[in-house]
C-alpha positions as a Python dict, from the first residue, in 0.01 Angstrom:
ca = {
    (1, 'M'): (0, 0, 0),
    (2, 'D'): (-175, -287, -180),
    (3, 'L'): (-383, -260, -498),
    (4, 'N'): (-711, -294, -308),
    (5, 'T'): (-631, 15, -103),
    (6, 'V'): (-513, 204, -412),
    (7, 'W'): (-847, 136, -577),
    (8, 'F'): (-1037, 237, -263),
    (9, 'L'): (-856, 571, -279),
    (10, 'L'): (-904, 608, -655),
    (11, 'V'): (-1279, 546, -639),
    (12, 'G'): (-1292, 789, -349),
    (13, 'V'): (-1117, 1058, -555),
    (14, 'L'): (-1366, 1009, -840),
    (15, 'I'): (-1660, 1032, -599),
    (16, 'I'): (-1520, 1352, -449),
    (17, 'G'): (-1466, 1494, -798),
    (18, 'Y'): (-1829, 1428, -881),
    (19, 'A'): (-1955, 1567, -550),
    (20, 'L'): (-1767, 1894, -594),
    (21, 'L'): (-1835, 1952, -964),
    (22, 'D'): (-2183, 1818, -1019),
    (23, 'G'): (-2248, 1921, -660),
    (24, 'F'): (-2277, 2287, -754),
    (25, 'D'): (-2499, 2192, -1049),
    (26, 'L'): (-2735, 2012, -812),
    (27, 'G'): (-2712, 2300, -566),
    (28, 'V'): (-2793, 2563, -827),
    (29, 'G'): (-3087, 2354, -952),
    (30, 'S'): (-3220, 2304, -599),
    (31, 'L'): (-3205, 2683, -549),
    (32, 'F'): (-3350, 2756, -893),
    (33, 'Y'): (-3658, 2943, -767),
    (34, 'V'): (-3479, 3104, -473),
    (35, 'L'): (-3195, 3250, -678),
    (36, 'G'): (-3404, 3290, -993),
    (37, 'K'): (-3682, 3535, -910),
    (38, 'T'): (-3731, 3650, -1269),
    (39, 'D'): (-3711, 3485, -1608),
    (40, 'K'): (-3382, 3666, -1674),
    (41, 'E'): (-3230, 3540, -1349),
    (42, 'R'): (-3343, 3183, -1415),
    (43, 'K'): (-3182, 3195, -1759),
    (44, 'I'): (-2858, 3315, -1599),
    (45, 'L'): (-2862, 3014, -1366),
    (46, 'I'): (-2919, 2775, -1657),
    (47, 'N'): (-2631, 2938, -1845),
    (48, 'A'): (-2409, 2923, -1536),
    (49, 'I'): (-2405, 2543, -1548),
    (50, 'G'): (-2508, 2482, -1910),
    (51, 'P'): (-2158, 2456, -2060),
    (52, 'V'): (-2018, 2229, -1786),
    (53, 'W'): (-2289, 2009, -1636),
    (54, 'D'): (-2249, 1721, -1883),
    (55, 'G'): (-1872, 1720, -1832),
    (56, 'N'): (-1931, 1704, -1457),
    (57, 'E'): (-2148, 1396, -1510),
    (58, 'V'): (-1843, 1217, -1652),
    (59, 'W'): (-1706, 1194, -1299),
    (60, 'L'): (-2016, 997, -1193),
    (61, 'L'): (-1985, 761, -1487),
    (62, 'T'): (-1613, 716, -1426),
    (63, 'G'): (-1666, 655, -1055),
    (64, 'G'): (-1943, 403, -1121),
    (65, 'G'): (-1733, 228, -1384),
    (66, 'A'): (-1433, 213, -1152),
    (67, 'L'): (-1646, 70, -871),
    (68, 'F'): (-1789, -193, -1108),
    (69, 'A'): (-1446, -292, -1237),
    (70, 'A'): (-1260, -299, -906),
    (71, 'F'): (-1531, -399, -658),
    (72, 'P'): (-1812, -568, -856),
    (73, 'L'): (-1977, -723, -550),
    (74, 'V'): (-2014, -380, -391),
    (75, 'Y'): (-2161, -244, -713),
    (76, 'A'): (-2406, -535, -739),
    (77, 'S'): (-2516, -530, -376),
    (78, 'V'): (-2560, -153, -348),
    (79, 'F'): (-2732, -100, -681),
    (80, 'S'): (-2962, -399, -640),
    (81, 'G'): (-3047, -308, -282),
    (82, 'F'): (-3103, 59, -359),
    (83, 'Y'): (-3270, -19, -690),
    (84, 'L'): (-3581, 197, -650),
    (85, 'A'): (-3387, 485, -497),
    (86, 'M'): (-3123, 467, -772),
    (87, 'M'): (-3393, 462, -1039),
    (88, 'L'): (-3539, 779, -887),
    (89, 'V'): (-3195, 937, -903),
    (90, 'L'): (-3145, 819, -1260),
    (91, 'F'): (-3478, 958, -1382),
    (92, 'A'): (-3413, 1281, -1192),
    (93, 'L'): (-3077, 1325, -1366),
    (94, 'I'): (-3242, 1253, -1702),
    (95, 'F'): (-3512, 1514, -1633),
    (96, 'R'): (-3244, 1765, -1535),
    (97, 'A'): (-3055, 1699, -1859),
    (98, 'V'): (-3371, 1751, -2064),
    (99, 'A'): (-3450, 2071, -1876),
    (100, 'V'): (-3104, 2223, -1926),
    (101, 'E'): (-3088, 2138, -2295),
    (102, 'Y'): (-3443, 2242, -2384),
    (103, 'Y'): (-3495, 2543, -2157),
    (104, 'F'): (-3398, 2782, -2437),
    (105, 'K'): (-3561, 2578, -2713),
    (106, 'V'): (-3923, 2581, -2594),
    (107, 'D'): (-4113, 2888, -2708),
    (108, 'T'): (-4415, 2889, -2478),
    (109, 'P'): (-4426, 3004, -2113),
    (110, 'G'): (-4597, 2681, -2006),
    (111, 'L'): (-4330, 2456, -2148),
    (112, 'Q'): (-4052, 2672, -2013),
    (113, 'K'): (-4216, 2657, -1670),
    (114, 'L'): (-4223, 2278, -1704),
    (115, 'M'): (-3852, 2274, -1791),
    (116, 'G'): (-3783, 2487, -1483),
    (117, 'G'): (-3977, 2247, -1263),
    (118, 'L'): (-3790, 1948, -1405),
    (119, 'F'): (-3460, 2127, -1347),
    (120, 'F'): (-3551, 2183, -983),
    (121, 'L'): (-3678, 1831, -914),
    (122, 'G'): (-3399, 1671, -1114),
    (123, 'S'): (-3148, 1850, -892),
    (124, 'F'): (-3318, 1833, -551),
    (125, 'L'): (-3391, 1459, -546),
    (126, 'P'): (-3033, 1342, -616),
    (127, 'A'): (-2895, 1602, -372),
    (128, 'L'): (-3107, 1445, -98),
    (129, 'L'): (-3092, 1077, -194),
    (130, 'F'): (-2715, 1056, -238),
    (131, 'G'): (-2672, 1137, 130),
    (132, 'V'): (-2943, 890, 230),
    (133, 'A'): (-2759, 616, 40),
    (134, 'V'): (-2430, 697, 216),
    (135, 'G'): (-2609, 699, 550),
    (136, 'N'): (-2737, 348, 491),
    (137, 'V'): (-2396, 220, 383),
    (138, 'V'): (-2241, 365, 699),
    (139, 'Y'): (-2513, 255, 942),
    (140, 'G'): (-2550, -99, 810),
    (141, 'I'): (-2790, -275, 576),
    (142, 'P'): (-2931, -630, 589),
    (143, 'L'): (-2747, -868, 356),
    (144, 'D'): (-2835, -1233, 293),
    (145, 'A'): (-2593, -1526, 267),
    (146, 'E'): (-2506, -1425, -93),
    (147, 'Q'): (-2446, -1068, 29),
    (148, 'N'): (-2748, -933, -156),
    (149, 'Y'): (-2969, -667, 0),
    (150, 'A'): (-3241, -834, 207),
    (151, 'G'): (-3443, -529, 312),
    (152, 'T'): (-3712, -306, 161),
    (153, 'F'): (-3718, 43, 10),
    (154, 'F'): (-3880, 194, 318),
    (155, 'G'): (-3620, 21, 532),
    (156, 'L'): (-3369, 259, 377),
    (157, 'L'): (-3550, 559, 524),
    (158, 'K'): (-3420, 512, 877),
    (159, 'P'): (-3353, 828, 1086),
    (160, 'F'): (-2974, 792, 1066),
    (161, 'A'): (-2980, 773, 686),
    (162, 'L'): (-3220, 1068, 663),
    (163, 'C'): (-2984, 1267, 886),
    (164, 'F'): (-2701, 1197, 640),
    (165, 'G'): (-2936, 1293, 357),
    (166, 'I'): (-3012, 1631, 511),
    (167, 'V'): (-2644, 1703, 583),
    (168, 'G'): (-2560, 1606, 224),
    (169, 'L'): (-2841, 1823, 88),
    (170, 'F'): (-2711, 2133, 265),
    (171, 'A'): (-2358, 2056, 146),
    (172, 'F'): (-2492, 2061, -211),
    (173, 'L'): (-2689, 2380, -141),
    (174, 'L'): (-2380, 2553, -5),
    (175, 'Q'): (-2178, 2443, -306),
    (176, 'G'): (-2450, 2572, -541),
    (177, 'A'): (-2490, 2907, -363),
    (178, 'A'): (-2112, 2962, -357),
    (179, 'Y'): (-2087, 2887, -729),
    (180, 'A'): (-2384, 3114, -808),
    (181, 'A'): (-2213, 3398, -620),
    (182, 'L'): (-1917, 3356, -856),
    (183, 'K'): (-2126, 3354, -1174),
    (184, 'T'): (-2391, 3620, -1108),
    (185, 'E'): (-2409, 3992, -1039),
    (186, 'G'): (-2632, 4250, -870),
    (187, 'D'): (-2928, 4145, -655),
    (188, 'Q'): (-2895, 3784, -764),
    (189, 'Q'): (-2538, 3773, -641),
    (190, 'K'): (-2644, 3934, -312),
    (191, 'R'): (-2898, 3657, -255),
    (192, 'A'): (-2636, 3395, -341),
    (193, 'R'): (-2382, 3543, -100),
    (194, 'E'): (-2636, 3556, 184),
    (195, 'L'): (-2738, 3198, 118),
    (196, 'S'): (-2370, 3095, 117),
    (197, 'K'): (-2324, 3249, 460),
    (198, 'N'): (-2644, 3101, 601),
    (199, 'F'): (-2589, 2755, 455),
    (200, 'A'): (-2236, 2745, 596),
    (201, 'V'): (-2371, 2806, 947),
    (202, 'I'): (-2659, 2560, 904),
    (203, 'L'): (-2430, 2293, 758),
    (204, 'L'): (-2184, 2338, 1042),
    (205, 'V'): (-2459, 2281, 1300),
    (206, 'L'): (-2606, 1984, 1111),
    (207, 'W'): (-2262, 1833, 1057),
    (208, 'L'): (-2182, 1854, 1429),
    (209, 'I'): (-2519, 1699, 1516),
    (210, 'G'): (-2460, 1424, 1259),
    (211, 'G'): (-2115, 1356, 1403),
    (212, 'I'): (-2252, 1320, 1756),
    (213, 'Y'): (-2540, 1105, 1627),
    (214, 'S'): (-2295, 876, 1445),
    (215, 'K'): (-2091, 834, 1763),
    (216, 'M'): (-2400, 686, 1927),
    (217, 'A'): (-2571, 506, 1636),
    (218, 'A'): (-2269, 394, 1432),
    (219, 'P'): (-1968, 377, 1668),
    (220, 'H'): (-1786, 149, 1422),
    (221, 'L'): (-1736, 456, 1203),
    (222, 'W'): (-1495, 597, 1463),
    (223, 'E'): (-1287, 288, 1537),
    (224, 'N'): (-1016, 390, 1290),
    (225, 'Y'): (-998, 732, 1454),
    (226, 'Q'): (-931, 571, 1789),
    (227, 'K'): (-648, 368, 1636),
    (228, 'L'): (-503, 665, 1445),
    (229, 'P'): (-597, 1000, 1609),
    (230, 'L'): (-422, 1189, 1328),
    (231, 'L'): (-733, 1120, 1118),
    (232, 'Y'): (-917, 1382, 1323),
    (233, 'V'): (-738, 1636, 1103),
    (234, 'L'): (-1006, 1567, 839),
    (235, 'P'): (-1311, 1681, 1040),
    (236, 'L'): (-1098, 1965, 1180),
    (237, 'I'): (-1039, 2094, 826),
    (238, 'T'): (-1414, 2073, 763),
    (239, 'L'): (-1479, 2273, 1079),
    (240, 'V'): (-1227, 2546, 993),
    (241, 'S'): (-1347, 2574, 632),
    (242, 'L'): (-1711, 2624, 732),
    (243, 'I'): (-1619, 2876, 1002),
    (244, 'L'): (-1418, 3085, 752),
    (245, 'I'): (-1697, 3113, 494),
    (246, 'P'): (-1913, 3385, 661),
    (247, 'G'): (-1609, 3613, 701),
    (248, 'W'): (-1506, 3570, 339),
    (249, 'V'): (-1865, 3637, 229),
    (250, 'R'): (-1855, 3971, 410),
    (251, 'K'): (-1532, 4054, 224),
    (252, 'N'): (-1689, 3957, -111),
    (253, 'A'): (-1413, 3697, -156),
    (254, 'Y'): (-1636, 3466, -359),
    (255, 'Q'): (-1353, 3251, -498),
    (256, 'K'): (-1236, 3181, -144),
    (257, 'V'): (-1594, 3101, -40),
    (258, 'F'): (-1627, 2846, -319),
    (259, 'T'): (-1285, 2699, -240),
    (260, 'A'): (-1371, 2667, 130),
    (261, 'S'): (-1706, 2508, 44),
    (262, 'S'): (-1530, 2257, -181),
    (263, 'I'): (-1269, 2174, 84),
    (264, 'A'): (-1539, 2127, 348),
    (265, 'F'): (-1740, 1899, 119),
    (266, 'A'): (-1433, 1695, 23),
    (267, 'T'): (-1317, 1648, 382),
    (268, 'M'): (-1667, 1548, 490),
    (269, 'I'): (-1653, 1266, 238),
    (270, 'L'): (-1297, 1178, 339),
    (271, 'T'): (-1403, 1167, 705),
    (272, 'V'): (-1662, 902, 624),
    (273, 'A'): (-1425, 710, 396),
    (274, 'A'): (-1153, 702, 663),
    (275, 'G'): (-1405, 564, 910),
    (276, 'L'): (-1531, 298, 670),
    (277, 'Y'): (-1191, 164, 556),
    (278, 'P'): (-1132, -122, 482),
    (279, 'N'): (-1508, -169, 451),
    (280, 'W'): (-1715, -59, 157),
    (281, 'V'): (-2057, -155, 291),
    (282, 'I'): (-2147, -219, 654),
    (283, 'A'): (-2392, -504, 706),
    (284, 'T'): (-2621, -547, 1005),
    (285, 'D'): (-2430, -873, 1054),
    (286, 'P'): (-2063, -763, 1071),
    (287, 'A'): (-1951, -1100, 932),
    (288, 'K'): (-2115, -1004, 601),
    (289, 'N'): (-1948, -664, 562),
    (290, 'L'): (-1827, -594, 209),
    (291, 'T'): (-1461, -497, 228),
    (292, 'I'): (-1194, -395, -19),
    (293, 'Y'): (-1072, -756, -4),
    (294, 'N'): (-1376, -986, -10),
    (295, 'A'): (-1560, -775, -270),
    (296, 'S'): (-1276, -697, -510),
    (297, 'S'): (-1189, -822, -855),
    (298, 'S'): (-888, -1042, -918),
    (299, 'P'): (-536, -896, -873),
    (300, 'L'): (-484, -911, -1250),
    (301, 'T'): (-802, -710, -1312),
    (302, 'L'): (-696, -449, -1057),
    (303, 'K'): (-355, -417, -1224),
    (304, 'V'): (-494, -382, -1576),
    (305, 'M'): (-763, -137, -1470),
    (306, 'L'): (-511, 70, -1276),
    (307, 'F'): (-308, 109, -1596),
    (308, 'V'): (-624, 223, -1777),
    (309, 'A'): (-714, 460, -1494),
    (310, 'L'): (-369, 620, -1494),
    (311, 'I'): (-432, 714, -1856),
    (312, 'G'): (-802, 799, -1841),
    (313, 'V'): (-829, 1000, -1519),
    (314, 'P'): (-568, 1264, -1618),
    (315, 'I'): (-749, 1307, -1951),
    (316, 'V'): (-1078, 1369, -1771),
    (317, 'L'): (-902, 1611, -1536),
    (318, 'L'): (-739, 1805, -1821),
    (319, 'Y'): (-1068, 1822, -2010),
    (320, 'T'): (-1242, 1954, -1698),
    (321, 'I'): (-977, 2222, -1641),
    (322, 'Y'): (-990, 2329, -2005),
    (323, 'T'): (-1372, 2354, -2001),
    (324, 'Y'): (-1378, 2573, -1692),
    (325, 'R'): (-1107, 2795, -1836),
    (326, 'V'): (-1301, 2849, -2158),
    (327, 'F'): (-1628, 2928, -1977),
    (328, 'R'): (-1482, 3133, -1693),
    (329, 'G'): (-1643, 3465, -1604),
    (330, 'K'): (-1998, 3575, -1535),
    (331, 'A'): (-2303, 3407, -1686),
    (332, 'S'): (-2554, 3603, -1893),
    (333, 'P'): (-2924, 3550, -1971),
    (334, 'E'): (-2843, 3481, -2337),
    (335, 'R'): (-2753, 3128, -2436),
    (336, 'N'): (-2373, 3101, -2441),
    (337, 'G'): (-2344, 2879, -2747),
    (338, 'Y'): (-2304, 2548, -2571),
}
C-alpha cells in the first residue's frame, strides 16, 4: 500500500470520525424544536451536547488540515468551487457555537429564543449541505484546464446532489435522535426513540433509492465494485444495521440503536469512498479527475505528515474517549459546568 492510499484512508477515517461525533450534534440541533417542546427539554438538549460539541469539531479541523497537507489541489479545487456553500456552512457552524455557549447566559426570553433559532439553523444547514457537496464530488463537477471549478453556485444544486443531501440529512437526524434517546428521559426520550425508529426506516428507503439512482446517473461509482465484489459487504452492513434499529428501539436498547446508527453512517461513507478510489473529485471531463496521485503533495511531505498524524490522531482519539467518559449519563436542564 503506497503513501497516497494510506493518506486517502486516513483522511477518510477523520471524515467518518467527524460525521459520527459532530453528526449527532447536528442531528440534535436539527431536531431542537421536535425533541424540545418545553424550555426545560430544550435546555436538556443543549446540555446533552454542550460538553462535547467543540471537541467533536476538532475532527473537522483535523480532517480539513490533513486534506490540505496531503492533497492540496483537492482542497483548493473543492473549497474554491464550493466557496459560497462552504461559507454558508462556516457561518452556520459559527452561529451554532454562539447559540450553545450563550443559551444559558442570556436572561430574556427573546434572546434565548434567538439562540434557539440559531442553534437549529446552524445545525440544519450543514447537515443538508455536507451531503450536497459529496453528491457533487461523486457525480462530477466542471473543472477548467488548471483544475479549478468552472461552474456556478446554482450548478451545484443538481437533482443527484440534492438526493445525496437528503440522504445525508436523514443520516444526521437518525444519529441525533439515537443520541438524544441515550441522554434524555421520560416523554422526551419516548419521542427520541420513535424518531430513531422512523428515521431508520426512512433512511433505509432513501438510501436504496439513492443507490439505484447512482447506478443510473453515476455508474463510475460502481466500477470498483464490479472489479472487487467483496466491496458489497459495505452496503450490506449498512442495510443490516438500519434493519436492526427498529427492533432494538422496541427493546429500549438505546446504546445498540446508537451503535447501529453509527455503523450505518460509517459504512455509507465507506461505500462512497470505495467507489471513488483512487479519485478524490470526479470531473465532467474524466481526464481532469483529481486523484490521490495527481493531486497529492510530494512523497517527502506525505512521509513527514504521516509521522505527525501517527502522533496527533491518537491524542485526539484519547481526548475524545476521556471527554465522553467524564460526561457520560443523562443530561439535565441545569448547566453542567462546561
